[in-house]
N, C-alpha and C positions, 0 to 999 in steps of 0.2 A: 411636076419636073418639081423638082428638089433643090434646094440652093444650098452653099453649104452647107449655111450655119445651121440650116434642117437639115441637111445629113448625121452633121457632124451632133446632135441632139441627139436624133430617133437614136444614134449610136451609143451615145455615152461616150463618147474624145471627147476634144478641141476643136477649133479649125485648123489649128497651128496642127498637130495629130496627123492630120485628114491630108493639109500638104505635105508633111512628112511619106504619107506612105506613095505619097503621087512620085514625088522624090522620087524611095523606093524600085520602084512599079513593081508593086504591088495592088494597085487601087489604077486603074487605070482612068484617065484627066473625062472631063466628058469636052461635051466640043463647048465652043459655045456660042450662046444666045446671042440675037443682032447687039444688045446692050451690053456686050462683053460678060455676062454671066458665064460661068458652069451651069450649066445643069445637067443633074444626074439623077437616075432613073431607080426602078424600085430590084435591080441587079446589082446596083451599086452597095446600097445601102444591106443586100444579104452582104455583096463578099465584102465591105467596111463592120459588120457585124462577126462574122468566119473571123478577121486576122486580128481583131481587136481583139475576141476571146481565147483567140492562140498562142495570142502576145501576151496576156495574162495568165496563161496557162503555161509558162515560161518558155515558149517554143522562140526561140530567134527569127529575128528578122528576114538572113536569109531559107533559114529554111519552111519558112510562111514561103514563103519567095515559093520555093522550087512545089508545095505542097497547094498549092490556088492550081501554079500551074502544070500541075495532073492531071485538073479537069476534071476527074473527077469524084464524089462525096468518099467514095476506098476509099485511098490515101489517110481524108481527114476522121474517117472510122477509125481508121487503122491507126490512125497517132493520137488520138482520143483516148482508146485504149489505152495504149501505150502509155499515157499523161495519166492514168484513171490508177493505173496498176502500181507506177512513183507513184501513187498515194498513198494506194493503200498502205504501199509501205514504209509510208511516210509514218504516217498511222501508226499504224504496228509500231517505230520505232519507238512512237508520241506514250504508245501504252505501255513502253518497260516488260511487255514479256518477250518468249527467249525466238519464235516464228524468226525477225529477220536476222536471225545467227545461228539458226542452226534448218533442218528438213521439218516438215509436219509432223511427221511420225517420231520423233525424235523430243516437238515440243509439246507435243501431248501429251506424249513419257513424262514430263519435268514437270507438266502444269495436272495429272497425276498424280507425282512424289509431291509438289506443295499441294494438294488433295488430304493428303493420307498424314501428312501432320508433317516431313520430313523437314529436317530443319531446314534453313533459304542459304548456310553454310554448302550443307551433305549435296542439297541443288545447285547451287552456285558452282562448284568442282565438277561433279556430274556433268553442269553442262562444258564445263572447259574441257574437258576429256569428247564428249561427245564433239566437240568445234573440232577437236585438231583427229579425231579419227574423222571424222566427214571431208577435212582437206587432204588427210593424206590420201585416207584410204574409202572409199565414197562408197566401192561396193559393200566390201565388207560390211560398211557401218549400214548400210542397208540389212543384211543380213546380221545382225547385233542387234539392233534393237528392237527386231519383230522374236528376239531370244528374249530382250528385256523385259517386253511387251509381256510374253507370255506372265514371266515371274511377280510382275507387277502387277497383275491379277489373283494373285495371293494375299497380295498386299490386304488385300479386305480382307483376305479370312482372319488374316491375322489381327487386323483393326480394329473388330468386331469381340476378338477376344477380352476380357478380362485386362483391365490397364494397359491394356494396344503389345505383350507383350513383343518385343521380338520385332520389332517395323524398322527402329532403326536402322540394326544388325543388317534390314537385309537392301540397303538400300546400297552394299558393296560388293552385292553378291556378284560370284567373278564369272563371267560370261563362259558359257564350258571350256572347260579345255579343248576338246574338239575341233568343235569349231574356232581356234583360233589358227589350228596348227592347220583345216580347210585354206583359211583364207590367209596362210602364211606370213601370220603372225606368235615367232615364238616357237618351240618346239612342244605346248602346251603343258610343259610344269606351272606350278605356284608364280614362280622366277618370270618366264615366258617370256 
């Protein structure tokens, strides 16, 4: 049998935290022995480690109670998956890339522009336009990025030319007029 202090030390929490988890109904209180001491089991240790891990990951205590009450590791697995996704998004924000703001296809396109030497200002203008487009017309944006990525394939050929002639001007090659009409944006004219 395990004492409160031993349990707390094993899980890396304080005795006060163990008592708090009892009060919140997260950790069941064990029966007391003849001396009046609580005696914990291995299952208590497992439950406490789960509670601590979820709490450290930012899961509210009320939600931890729901997850533990579900009685299956499936609920915990799903929550861990959600937390890992959130962690990945936070890492993407910290990395300073475009992926948190645009689709994977657009982020790849913008990265390709960077690799080809397109100015950062031009790339940011491109990114801001894609954010607006993906917000207003996600389906049209998907079709447009496919067209733009086709254009980008030609950049590499131009980049190989002496002095990279024409690379900067291609950043603003308009999407084909018919494509704009097909998706309800303008009449296909240059004025759009």
